[in-house]
C-alpha positions, 0 to 999 in steps of 0.5 A: 134745200138743207132738208132735201139734202138731209133726207137724201143722205138719210135715205142713202144711209138707210138703203146701204144698211138694208143692203148690207143686212141682206147680203150678210143674211143670205148664207143663213137663209139660203137653201142651196148652201154647201152644207145643205147639199152635202147633208142631203147626199151623205151620211154623218161620219161616212166618206163620200167620193164626189164624181170626178166628172162635173157633168155626172155630179149631182151636187158639189160643184161649189165644193170641189170645182172642176179640176180633173187632176184631183179626186175629192172625198167629203166627210160630214161630222157633228162634234156633239157625237164626239171628236171627228177623226179622219185618217187614211193609209198609203202615200199619194203625191199630194193630199189636202184637207179643208174644214168647213163649218155648217155655213160653208165657211172654211176655217182650217186647211192642211196638206201632206207636207204638214203631217207626220210621215205625210199620213192623213191623220186629223182630229177636229175638236170643240173647246172641251174636247181640245182641253181634254186632249191637251191634258192627256192625249189619247194614243189614237191622236198621238200623231194627229193634226189637231184642228179646233172648231167653233161650230159643232157641225161641219164637213171635211173635204179631202182632195187627192192629187192624181197627176196621171193615169198611173196614179189612179189605182193608188189614189183610189186605194187612199180614198177607199182607206179614208176613215171618218169616224167619231171619237169619244173620250 
């Protein structure tokens, strides 16, 4: 009887370990990750406006959801080419920016209430770039929000709030003015 209980316990523990390993490996082996969707549809360091109607969206339902009051722009970057710098001009009721690594895991979030003058100005830096900026901040990044990143590849999702139709033009100008570029020091 004790052998049976021992074998059952070992089998249950083994099955639990196998299931946990599978669950944790799914993001690594899945072909339909947010990163793969974005990398297949966008160019690096080029802002891409996602369609506002989800029926028209070729991808991105996991990235921007179905909220009709937000315009969503995606920018893919690679820190091996230099620091990623996002900025835009204009004033909108609200903007948010979320940073994701190449596995689609969010690691940084900011909005217009955090920024100086409510302007979108954000720099994504790896450890060596961050050390350089701390020692001598370039003038381009003087007022920028600094976001440290462990993974060199990632993407930024900028959402702009459009409360009603009167804001559509203002939000579109903000989205059109969005720059997503690589900075080398």
